[in-house]
N, C-alpha and C positions, 0 to 999 in steps of 0.2 A: 279376667277383666280385659285383657289385651287380646286382640285378634292375632293369632300366630300363623304365619305362612306355613303351608303344608309342604313337606319334603317327601319326594318319592324316588325310588331307585331307578336309574336309567343307565344304560350302557353307553360307553364311548370308547375312544382309543387314544394312545399317546406313546411317547417314547420315555423310557426310564433314564433318569440322569441323576447324578449326585454331585452336589457342590460342597466341597470342603473349604471352610473358611479358616485360614490360618492367620493368627495374630502373632507378629514378630516382636519380641522384646529385645531391645538393644542392651547389651551388657558391656560395661566399661571396666577394664582392668587397669588399676592405678596403684600408686604407692602412697600410703599415708592419708587417703581421703577419709573424712568422717562417714560413719554409717548412715546418719540421718540426711535426707528424709527417706531413703530406701533402707535396706538392711545389708550388713556386711558379712562376708563368709571368708574365713582364712584360706588362702591359696597355699597349699602344701608344696607347690613347686618352687616356692621361694621368689616368684616373680612379683608378689605384692598382694594386695587385697582386692577381691572382686566385689564391686558394688552393684546391687540389683536395683535399678532405678524404678520408681513407681510408673505404671503405665498411664499415660495421659490419653484419654479417649476422645474428649470433646473440648473445643474452645468455648468461651463464654457465649451465651446465646443472646440474640437481639431482643430488645424489649417488645418490639412490635411483632408478636408471633401470630400465626394463623388462629382463627377463632370460629366457633360454631355457635350461631344464634339459635337457641332451641325454642320452638314454639310451645306455648302452653295450651292445654286442652282441658275441657270439662268432661270428666268421666273417662270413657274408653279412648285410648290414644290411637288415632288412625295411622296405620303403617305408612300409607302413601302420602301423608302430609307432614311427616317428620322431616327435620332438617337433614340435608345430605352433605357429606364430605367424603374424601377418599385419599388413598395413598398406595404406593407399591407399583409393581409392574407385572405384566403377563409374560411368562416364559416357562420352559420346562422346569426350571429350578427357582423361580421367584413367584411370589404370591401378590395378588392385587386385592385390596379390601375397600368396600363401600361401608361408610359409617352412617347410621341413621340415629337421630337423637330427638327426643321429645319429653314432655313431662306433664303431670297434672298436679292436683293439690297434694297428692300422697306419695308419688313415686317418680323417680328418674328412669327413663327408658333409653337404653343404648343397644343398638342392634348392629352386628358386624356380619357382612356377607363376604366370604373369602373365596377367590378363585384359586384352586389348589388341585394339582394333578394326581397326588398320592395322599391318602388319608390314613394316618396312623395315631393310635392312642396306646397308653400304657396299660397292660393287663394287670399290673400289680403296682398301682401308683402310690406315691407318698407326696406330701406337700412340697418336699424339696426337689422332686423330679417332674412335677407337672409341666414345667415349661421346656422340658427336653423332648416333648412330643408336640403334636398339633394342639395348640392352646392359644388363648388370648389373655392379655393382662390389661385391665382398665384401671387407670390411676386418676384420682380426683384430689384436689386440695380446696377445701371449702373456704379457706381464708384468702385464697389468691396469692399466697406467699411465694417466696423464692427458695426456701429451704424446707427440708423435711421437718414436720412438727406433728402434734396430735391432730391437726386438721387435715393431714395427708392420709389417703386411703389407697390401698392396692387390692384389687379383686382379680383373682386368677381362676380361669375355668378351662379345663381340658376337653377336647372333643370326645364324645361318646354318644351312645344311642338314647340316653335318658338323663335325668337330673341327678346322677350319682353324687352323693356328698363326698365320696373319696376323690372326686376329680375337680374339686374346687377348694379355694382357700382365700382368706382375707387377712390383710396386714394393716397395721396402723403405724404412722411415722413417729419417730422420736429423735432426740439428739443423737442417739446411739445407732440410728438406722431403722429398718423395718422390723416390727415385732408382730408375730402372728397373734391374731385375736379371733373373736367369734361374734359376728353380728348377722342379722337376718338379711339375706338377699337371694334372688333367684337367678339361675343361669341355665337357660334351656338351649341345648345344642340341636342342630339338624344337619343333614348332609345329603348329597346327591351323587350317585355313581354306582359302581359295581358292588363294592363291599368295603367295610373297614378292615384294616390290617391285612391286606393282601398285596401282591405285586402286580396286579392288573393295571393296565394303563387306561382304564375306563372311568376313572373318577373325574368329577368336574369341580367340586368345591363343597364348602360347608358354611355353617352360620352359627352364631351364638347370640342369644338374646339375654341381656342383663336387665333385670328390674330391681331397683334399689330403693327401699322405703327411705324417705327423708328422716324418719324416726331413727333408723339405723345409724345415721350420720349425726345424731344428736340434735336434730331439728324437729320442731313441733309441726311444721308444715312446709310447703314449697317456699323457696326464697322469693322475696319480692322481685317483680320484673325490674330489670336493670342491674341485678346482682351479677357479679362476675367471679367465677371460679377458675381454677386451673384444671386442665384435663389432658391426658395422653393415653395412647393406645399402643400396645406392642402385639404383633402377631408372631408367634413362634411356629416353626415348621420342621417337620421330619418327614422324609420320603422313603425310608427303609426301616425294617425292624432293627437292623444292626446299628443304624445311625452313621455318623453323628448328626445332631441337630443342624439344620441349615441356619444361616445367620438371621437374626431378628430384624423385623421391619417396624419402623416407628411412625406414628402420627403424633405431632408433626415430625418431619424428617430429622430435625435437630434435637429430637427428644432424648432425654436421659433418665434412666431408671430412678436415680436418687436426687434429682435436682428439679423441683417444681418450676423454677425459673426458666427451664428449658421446655416446659410443656406449653401446649396451646391454651386458649381461653375458651371456657364454656360460659356463654352469656345467656341469661334467662330472659326470654322475650326477643322478638324481632326488632331490628333497628327501625326508627322512624325519622322523618325529616320535616321540619316546618320552618318557615321564615315569614316575616311580616313585610318583606320588601315587595314593592309594587313592580310588576313586569314593565320593563322599558325596551326590551329587545328580544329577538328570538332567532333561531337558526335550525334548519333541517339538515341533518348530516347523513349522507348515504353515498355509495360509490356512483360517480357520475357516468362512467362508461365501463364496458365490460373489461377492458384491459388496464383500467386505472389501478394504482396500488392502494388507493384510499379504501378504508373500511375492510381490511383483510378479514377473512373468516375461513373456518375449516371444521368439518365433521371429523371425529375420531372414534374408532371402534367399529360398531355395527352400522356403517354408513349404508345408504340405500343400495349401493352396488355391492355391499359386503354383508348382506343381511343373513344372519344366523347360519354361517357355513358349518357343515358337519365334519369336514375333513380334519382329523386330529392333528396331523402335522401342521396344517395351516393355522388352526386356532392357537396352538401353543407356541409356534415359532414365527409366524408371519402376521397374524391378526393384529397384534399390539404394535406393530412397526410399520403399518401401511399409512401413507399420506393421501388425503382426499381434498387438498387445499384448493384445487381448481374445479371441483364438482359444482354444477349449477343448482344443486339442491342438497338438503341434509335431513337427517333423522335425529330425533331425541327420544331415548327409550331406556327403560329400566323395568325390573319386576322382581317379585319375591322369590321366584324359582331360580336359585343360583346356577343351576345347570344350563340355563339359557343365556348365560352371560355373553356368548358371541353375538347376541342380538342387541346388547346394550350400546348406547351411543351418546356422546356429549357433543356440544357445539360451542366453539370459541369464536368471538368476534371482538374487534377493537375499533372504537370510534375516536378519531382525533378531535381534540377540544380546542385547538389553537385558533379556530375561527371565532371563538368567543373573546371579546375584549378583556384585557386584564383589569383587575380591580373591581369586578362585578360580583353580585351575589346570585348564585343559582337559585331560581325560584322553583322550577320543575324540570324534569326530564322523563320522557316516555319512550320506551323501546317498542317498536312495532315490527313484527314478523308476519309474513303472509303464508298461511297454511294452504296446501293443495291436496293433501291426502293423509292416510294413516295406515298402519298395519292392520291386518285382519279384514275379512270380508264383511258383507252385510250382516248385522246382528252380532258380530264378534268384537269389533273395535270398542274400546273402553275409554272413558275420560282420563285425563292426566292432570296432575298438579305439577306444572313445570316451574322449576326454581331458577332464579338468576343469582349467580355468584360472581364475585370479583376474583380475577386471576391473581395469583401471588407474584407473578413476574411476567416479563414479555415473552413472546414466542414468534415463530416464523411460519407464515402461511404455507411455504413450500416444503417445510421439513417437519411440521408438527405431527405427532402420532399419539395414540393412546398412551404409550410408554414414556414419551419424553415431554408430554404436555404438562404445564405447571399445575400444581394442586390449587385449590381454592384458598384465597385469603379469608373470605367470609361469605356467607349467604345473606342476600339483601332483599329479595322479593320473591313472590310466588303468585301464580295465576292458574286458574283452572282452564284447561283447553279440551274442548269436546271433540269427538270424532266428526268428520264430514261424512254425511250419509247419502248425499246426492251429488249431482253434477255441480261444478263450480264455474264461475266466470273469473278470468284472469284480471287482476294480478293475484287472485287467491283471497282467502278469508283472513282479514287482519286480526291479529292477536296482540294484545298490549300488556306491558308490565311497567309499573312505576319504579323508575331507577333513580329518582331524585337524590336520595341519600348517597348512592355510589357516585353519581356524576358530580355532586358537590365536593365529595372527598377527593376525587381525581383532579378536579379543577383547582382546588386549593393547593394541591401538591404539584401542580404544573405537569400532570401526566395525562396520557390518553386514558379513555375509559375502556378497560380490558374486562370483558364479560364472558362468563361461561353459563350455558344453560344445560340443565340435567334434571332428572326427576327421581323421586323415591317411590315410584309406582309399585303396586303389588300385582295387578292383573296381567294376564297374558294379553297380547294384541293391544298394547298401550302406546306403541310408537306413533309419533306424529311427524309428518313430512312438511318441510318448509322450503321456500325459495331462498337461495343464497346470494351473496354479492356477485357471484360469477355467472349468474343467469344472463342470457343474451340481452342486448339493448332493446329488444322488443318488449321487455318486461321490466324496465327501469322502476316502475311504480311498485313492483313486487320485492325489490331489494330491501334488506334489513335497513331500518331507519331509526334515527334518534332525533327527537324533537325536543329542543332545549329552549327554555325561557329564562331570562335573567333580569335582575333589577340593580339598583344602585346601593352602594354601601352607605351607611348612615354616619 
């Protein structure tokens, strides 16, 4: 029912590295302390009792966690129109992951694309050892609660070349913790590189597609739009046969295996915004001069000057740490072939809203970017569904990179952007997104509007090139622009 991206082997190169994560537990030696809440062991040296304190791994999590607003589809779920989110970093010993989410009347679709330099699976797996190799854990709580309960679900799938039932497991929450159970779900792996389970530096990454019937979660059909669940993802990594496993990476970063209150939110349906206020004022916001600090923006990843580099040392050690904050143009790109991740690019832009008088109601806000080109020659370039997301925190135009850029707080809008097939007239071809919901939220909080643009595209040659805030003053009209209208409170 779902269109599945195709994975093909391709060679690359890289450097072998191993990161050993050591967790230190502090032991206190005292005399006469009670054993609780840790446990006590008699010290035969006569110095006293050694108390082993419990390991505290995470503080309490904020209530306002990142969220994914999943679009609903009729029938087949189009890969390129699923909601996009991400976490992690690109390095020889760290993995980065794109998350795609969508649903229809019958199933939830979650797809993970993982940049990984060495691919290893267990040749003799057991449910207890799945996460000690390259694997993913998807966690859902259908009640949106803060503690484990029978509404909590944990799906684990390990990398391999097929849908091997030995490499997947499912658990259900209880007051006593996770309990293994059996429900129907599908986990389809894919990978790109030299080969699984070898020491070659030629691997690029892998993917896992989960499709979970709502009936497996005790539901007769998809939740109504507006329903909110809890969701978290863990990527497990191993880079050698001998191990040990490399440290887990979470979405959201504050995530915790056993605490749904530290998971993100999965919202069913895209956010919308309406107001009955009549417009009484408006403002156009863009950088006024080339050297102005207003409306900072930056491309990260596969920028136009860093398109699809093939050098293995560069892509694993430098690609994710390059800054392009002063570039006059930018690229937005993604695709289903995970081996081409050095072509992927996101765009960050921030619009100040302090020119809007306080005490008003945002009626509408429109983001306009001017496109001047795209990747691929005549007949190769493909349309994109470019998404707008809100950044989870502030960033600096002069230092932002793929690896240090903030993750998304939530996805808020999407528009189709077609390729340019002929010559253009400057300032370029205008492309627009309705960001009223995000602008109203930022204005109510007294914050600037911090946006990210990225896509969930599947096709090759899907990159789109736009004019940035740093373009010369000859093309002021082409700079990123926010048009805001406001009205009066009642």
